[in-house]
N, C-alpha and C positions, 0 to 999 in steps of 0.2 A: 602612430605619430601624427600630430596635428600638422597640416600643411600651412596653416595661417595661425597667427596668435590667437589663443583661446583662454577664456576665463578658467578653464581646468588647470592651466599652468600659470595662474595669476600669482604674482609676488608683491610684497610690500617691502621696500628698502628704506630703513630708517637711517638717515645720514645727517651730517652736520656740514654746513657751508659758512664761509664768512658772510657777515651781514651786508657788506658792500661788495662791489666787484661784479663780475659776470657769471659767477658759478651758478646762481639760481636760474638764469635764462638758458644756461647750457644743459641743464638736466634733461629737459624734454628732447632736445636735439640729440643728446647722447643715447637715450633710449631708442629714438626713431632711427638713428644711424645704425643701431644694432639690429634693426628689424622688429623691435617691440612696439607696443602701443600703450601710451600713457592713458590710464583711465581715471586717475586722481592724483593730485599733488597738494598735500596738506601741510601747512606750517604748524607744528605741534608746540614748539617753544621758540619765542622770539626774544633776543637779547641785543644789546648794543654791538657786541662783537661777533656773535654767531647766531645762526638760525638752525633749528632742528626741524627737518622736513621728512615726511613720509611720502615716498614716491611709489604709487601702485601702478603696476603695468602687467600686460598680458604677454606671454611668450608662447613659442611653439611646443617646447618640451623642456626638460630639466637642463639639458646642455645649453639650450638657447637662453634660458633664464640666467645661467651662470655667465654667459657672454654679455648679457645686459648689465649684470652687476659689475663685471670687469670694466665695461665702458664707463659706467658711472664713477667707479673708483679712479679712473684715469683722468677725470676732470680736475683741473688744478684747484686745490683748496678743499676738495670733498674728502670727508672722513666717514667711512661706512661703519655704522654701529651694529646693525642687526638686519638680517634678511629673513623674512617670514614667508613661508609658502601658505597662501590663504586657504587652499584646499585642506592641508594638514591641520591648520588652525580650526577649521570647521569641525574636524573630527575629534578634537581633543576631548577626552572623557565620553565619547560616543555622541550620537545624534538624537537619541530618544530617551525618555524617562517615563516612570510610572507616577501618576498623581491620583490622589483620592478624589472621587466625585462627590463625596458627602462630607460635611463638616464634622470635625471631632473636637468641639470646643469645650465640652463639659462632660460630667459623669453620665448624664442621661444619654447623650449621643454616643458615647463610648459603649454603653450597655446595650444599645440597639444595634450598632454596627458590629460589635464583637460580643463576647460572652457577657451576660447569659442570653441576651435577646436573639443572637444569631442561631442559637440551637433550635429555635422554633422553625426558622427558615430551613435549616438543614433537615429537620425531620419531615417537613412538607415535601422536600425534594426526594427524600428516601421513600416516601409513600408514592410519589409520582415523579419519576426521574425526568420526564419531559418538562417539568417546571424549571429545570436548570436553564433552559433557554429563555425563561421569563424573569428569573430572579437572580441571575448571576451574569458575570461578564461574558459567559458563553454566547449570550444573545448578540454580542457585537465584537467577537474576537476571532482572529485568524492566526494560525501558526504558519510562519514562513520557514519552511524546512529545506535544508540543503546538506549535502555531504562534502561540498567544496570541490567537486570533481570536474565541473565545467563552468567556471565563474567568468561571466562576461566573455571577453575574448582572451582571457588569461590562462585558461586551461585548468589542470588539476593542481590547484594551489592549497587545498586543504581547508578545514573548517574555520580555523582561527583567521586566516586571511580572507575568508568569505564573509566574516562577520560585518565589516563595514558596508558591504553590499546589501546584506540582509537588513541591517539597520536602516539603510537608505530606502529599501523597499517598504519597511514598516512606516517610515516617515511619509512616504507617498500615500500609503493607505489612509493615514490620518488626515493628511492635507486635502486629498481629493474626495474622500468618501466618509470621513469621520469614523473610520474603523480602527479599533485597537489591535494592532498586529505585533507579534512577538517573534524575534529571530530565534530559530532553533537550529544550531549548527552541530551536526552529528560527527563524532570522531570515529566514523566507520564508513566503509564503502561496500560493505557486504549487504546484499539485497535483503536477506532474511533479518538481519539486525536492524536495518532501516525500517522495514515494514513493522516489525515487532515494537520498536521504540515509538514510532508514531501511533501505533494502535493503543499503546498503554497510556500515552499522554493525551489522546484525543478527547476524553471527557471534559477537559477544560476549554475546548475550542468549538466554535460554530462552523469552522471550515478549515481546510488544509490547503495551503499554497505551496506546491513543490517548486523548487527553484534551483537552477544551475546543477542539476544531476545529469551526468553524461549518458548518452545513448550507447547501447540499447537498454541499459539497466533501468533508465527512467520509465520506459514503457511498462516493465514488469512491476516496478514499485507502484506506479499509478494504478495499474489494473488490480493488483492484489489489495491495495488500500481501499479501492472503490467497492470491492467485494466485502471487505471486513467492516467498514465504518458506516454509520448512519448519518454522517455529515458530508457535505460536498468536498471532493478532492479535485483540485484544478492545477495542472502543470502549466505555469505561465509561459515558459519557453516554447511550449507547443501551442496551447490554445489561445493565449493572449496574442501571440504573433499571428496566428491564423485569423483571428477576428479582425485585427488591424489591417492585415493584407487584403482580406476580402472586402472590407469597407472601402479602403482606398482604391482597390481595383474596380469596384462597382462604379465609383465616381470617375475614375480615369476613363473607363469605357464609355461613360456618358459624354465625356469631353470629345472623344474621337468618334463617337457615333457607332460603336460596335456592341455586339451582344455576347455575353459570357458563353452562351451555349455554342457559339459559332467560331470563336477565336481559337487560334493555335497558341499554346503556352509552352515555353521552355522553362523548366524549373531546375535551378542548380542547388543541390543540397538534398540528401536523402536521410538526414539525421532526424532528431526530434522535431525541430521546427519545420523542416521541409515536409516531413510526413504529415504533420498536423495541418499545414497549409494545404497540401494536396487533398486530404480528406474533406476539408471544409469547402474547397473549390468544387470538388466533385458533388458534394451534397447540395451546393448552390446551383448546379447546373452545367458546370464545365464538362466537356467531353473529350477534347483533343489536347492531351498533355503528354509531354516527354520529360521525364525526370532524369537528371544526370548527377552522378557522384564523381569522385576523383578518377574512377576507371572509365568514365563515359556514360552513355545512355544505359538506363536500367531496362532490361528486356528479358524475356523468358528463357533465352538461350544461354544466359550467363551461368557459370558454374559456381559462383561465389555467393549465391543468393541465400540469405538467412530468412527468417519468417517475415521480417519487416520488408525487406527488399522483394521477397516473393509476392507479398500483397501489392506492392507498387507495380511490379511487372504484370500482375494479373488485372490491374485496373487502369493501366495507362499504355501508351505506345502501341496502339492496336496494329500498326504496320510493322512492328518489330525492328525499328531503326536501331542500329548497333554502333553508330559513330560517336564522335565526341561532342562536347557542348557547342563548339562553334558551328558544327553542322546542324545541331538541333535549333540553334538560334536563327539560322538562315531561313528567311521567309516567315518566321514566327510573328504573331501580332503582339505577344507579351513575353517579356523576360522577367522572371522573379528569381533573385539570388538570395539565398540564406546559407552561404557557404564560406568562401575564402576570398581574400583580396586579390585584385589584379588578374583575374582569370579571363577577362575579355578586354577588348579595346574599342576605340571608336569605329574602326573599320568593320568590326564584327557587328556593331549596332547598325551600321549602314546597310547591312545585308538583310535586315528585318523588313517586314511588310510596311507599307505606307501607314502613317498614323500609329507608329509603334509605341508601346508602353514599356518602360524599363523601371523595375524596382530593384535597385542594387543595395541590399540591406546589411551586408557584412559591415561590422564596426570594429575599429574606427576607419579601416581602409575598405571601401566598397569593392565589389566585383569588377566594376568598371568605373573609371573616372566620371563623376557626374557632369563635369564640364564637357568631356568628350561625348558622353551619351546625349547631352542636350543639343549637340550639333546635328543629330540625326533623328532622335526620337521626339514624338509629340508631347509626351508626358514622362517626367523622370521623378522618381522618389528615392529617398535614401533613409538610412537610420540616423543620419547626422543632423545636428541642430544648426549647422551653418549653411544649409541649402533649403530651398522650399520643399514642402511635402515630406516632412520628417515623419516616418512611421515608427511610433514609439509605443511600447506596450502599456505605458501609463494611461493611454487613451482607453484601455479596455479593462484591466484587472480591478481597479477600484470600483467601477460601476458594476462589473459582474458580481463581485462579492457583496456589494451593497444590496443588489437585487436578491442574491441567494440568501443572505442573512435575513432580510426583511420578509422573505417568503418562507423562512425556516425550511428551506429545501434540504433534501437528503442526498441528492445526486446532481451532477452536471450532465445535461443532455446535449446532443447535437442541435436540437431545436433551439435550445437556449443560446448556443454559440451563434447560430444563424440570426436569431432575433437581435443579439447584441451587435452583430456586424451591420445589420440593416439599420438599426437605430443610430449607430455611429456615423454611417454614411449619410443619413438623413439630416444630421446636424448642419452639413454644408448645404445651403440653400441654392436654388437655381441661379439666383442673382450673384452669389459669391463664387460659384463653381467656375473653375478655369484651369489651364495647364499648370499653374503654380499654386493652386489651392484645391486639392482633392481630398484633403483630410484636415480636420480642425486642429487648432493649437491645443497642446496639452493643458493650457490655462483657460480654454474656452469654458465659460460658466455653465453651458448646457450639457457638456459631454457626459460627466458621471451620472447626472440625473436621468438623461435620456437612456443610457445603457442600462442603468439600474431598473428603470420602469419596464423596459422591454424584457429583461431577464425575469423580473418579478411576475410579470403577466404570463410569460412562457412557463415559469415554474408552477403557477396555478395552485399555490398553497403548499402545505407541508408534506403531504403523503407522497410516497414513492409512486412514480408514474410508470406506465408501460412503454414510454418512449425510449428510443434507442439512445444508450449512453454515448457520450462523445469519446 
């Protein structure tokens, strides 16, 4: 739930008021008295007797939006005609479409784009399948694959409900990296079926972006697909998050004058995102990390360890700390949360070391109130757009795939992820760097290009390398 009015809950109320009198001047007051924010007021039809007006305003949630409508309806002389939820309007008919890149204006063009001319191209690819990367959309296409089991913070809502999110992902690919991405929502949560389905559709794509598949199944799906396919497979919930966190932390530590190899890190979350963040931090040089899940610190003495938790226990928490998250945070230089809302408070942050860095990334409700954290920490980042230092995966995945596709890479390696994180952090110049600017805006013109160039250079061409896979 939003704590302040947000465009995510923006509504437009079409209403009619008398042309004279006080009703028009009372509209803004009515919205504001209900706690909303007027963002536009447009007269759509003007007459001698009445005016038709569209009032656009931001609310905190759907109940708050209704309260605003009720306030407007209570203004004397106002007649409500229609209330439109602007977010739903944006989604009518979907957010993406397919367009032809070539003209089809006459018989000649049709004969080259389709039969009989296309047969020559098909036969060329049959002789040399690698030509598909050059002569088809495979060169610039990504499949965004989900089973709907872990969508945003909404949980296991299924493939149909996941489709708007995957459409949005595809739109972001196009907007930030000019990549044609296609939502693939699978009506199965069986690992074997997911793997087999992606395997058989893979020839039409230059890369696979796994999205919103719950842990621990997502680990096996990714591992098996990487073994089977000759195109890169990237699980954004894991690796996109890890790239952005490492980039932001690199700059946050520059602000407070600390070194990654020396700081103590408390990490909340041992699922897909937390494990990937941990792996990349360790690869970048972190040494002292304690990971906590809902049962407390992960350590070798726990009896509930599966393969993933066992790996975490083997590579972290050298002293065998067995307490809870609050104890792990005490004295830590860095807190990173990719877990659950409200698990810490300002008093907990006050126990951290001087110059503390707090990344509370759970959305929409972070692990600790950003306002409370800012009272005690030197640098605070969230996953939210209404606070400074928003850590958003769109900073990573468009550029990563742009680099992978341009290099015609076959795999995603840890070296590529590290290169992407370094490039992303470097977009923030020394002159710009500060407690409230450790990560660039998602609309920064240099982000996707810088990340793509770093990944492309790290990929080093088309052939499979001997580097360690991510």
